[in-house]
C-alpha positions, 0 to 999 in steps of 0.5 A: 743194496741195488736192485740186481744185488737184492734180486741175486740175494733173494734168488740164492736164499729162496731158491738155492739155499731153500731154508724152508726145506733144508733147515728143518731137515737139518735141525730135526734130527739134531733136536731128537739126538740132543734130547736123547743125549740129555736123557742118557747124561752125555749132552755135549752142545758144541759137538751137537751144533757142529754136527748140525752145521755139517749136516745142514751144509751137506743138505745144501750142497745136495740141493745146489747139486740137484739145481746145477744138474737140472740147469745143465740137462734142461736149460729151458726147464719150465719147473724152475723159471727163475733159475733159468732166467737168472742163468741167461741174465748172468745173475747166476752161473754154473761155475758159481753153483759149482763153487758153492757146492764145493764150499758147502762140502768143504765146510762140512769136511771142516766141521768133520775134522773137529768131529773126528778129533772129539768122536773118532773115525766112525764120524769120518765114515758117516760124513763121507757116506752122507756127502756121497748120498747127497751127491749121487741123489742127482749127480754121477752116472746113476743119479738115484733121484732119477731112478725112483730109489731116493725114498729109502736114501732120505729115510736112512740118511736124513733119519736114522744116520743123522739122529744116530750120528749126532747122538754118537758125537756127543756120547763119544765126546763125553768119553763113551767109547764102546759102540754098544754104549755110545749107540743104544737102540733108541738112537736108531729107533728115534731116527725112524720117525724123523726119517718118515716125516722127512721122506714125506717131504720128498713125497710131496715134491715128487707128486708136485713135480711129476709132470715135469719129471716125466718130461726130464725122464726122471722115474720117481715113485710118483712117475712110475706108480702114479700119484695115488701110490705116493699118497698111500706112501705118504699116509703110511709114513705119517701113520708110522710117525704118530704110532711110533711114540707109543712104542718109544713109551711102552717098548723102549722105557721112555716116560709118557712125555715122549708122547708130546709129538701127538700135539702136532697131529692136527697139523699133520692132518691138515698137511695130509688133507693138502696132499690128498686134495691138491693136485696142480703144481702151484697148489702143492708148492706151499705144502713142502714148507708146511711139511718141513715145519711139521717135521721140525715141531714133531722133532723138537717135541720128540727130543723134549719128551725123550729128554725127561726121564720116567719117575 
């Protein structure tokens, strides 16, 4: 592989596919949904894996769309100098980005066709809404990411909808057809803590990028209300995530194993310390993958704990 090809490959993997962000946020809800499915004896590996693939493709499509819109609106973007340089050198093109976005969404729809076959039309609705949310975050006439209302979007779709949706396809594939049976309250409740930790990744990004966002006219929470407000939001979401397992145990009837995510508390404290003490963009860049790994570890432990029945 020559140097140019290696550079292009590195650019696409590190800056566009963004695995430190997209893989944890796609895998986390799947891990929790699989644990709940095992608990309720409806686990179906293939539908769960296909739903994970669809979710990851939708997320990557959203990341690529965001980068494409940034390059169009800010061709001299100081926030992403590698992409600007690649665009000028021809190793990256807007048409190539557009094709990659289309491929991501097409692959998600292809996976959705299988899920539609095994789980019914509700899956199609979830998939189309998820693709729409992924796109309107940064594109369209009113990009939600620029209006400072992306936080509830992340919380809802990356948490509640993802966990409930991946659980649903497993339950429905196993022949559970009644909505009240296929989508119990725990499928919604477990998604809350996943959504909170996923939203915290966005909060970190908004704090990190606030100076760039001001010049671009983005009205994120950190821009509108300041970094201290965003840090308070981060602390509230983090606190909720670590209080929630006690509710799952005492209120929803899971075994004490559902408290396993508390093992990640030292990691969470370390991440919070970085968010509250680091201020410059360069200092906060490594905190995003740190929060992604925390989300993944928490969710794997939550799924494992949820899978174990009491007694």
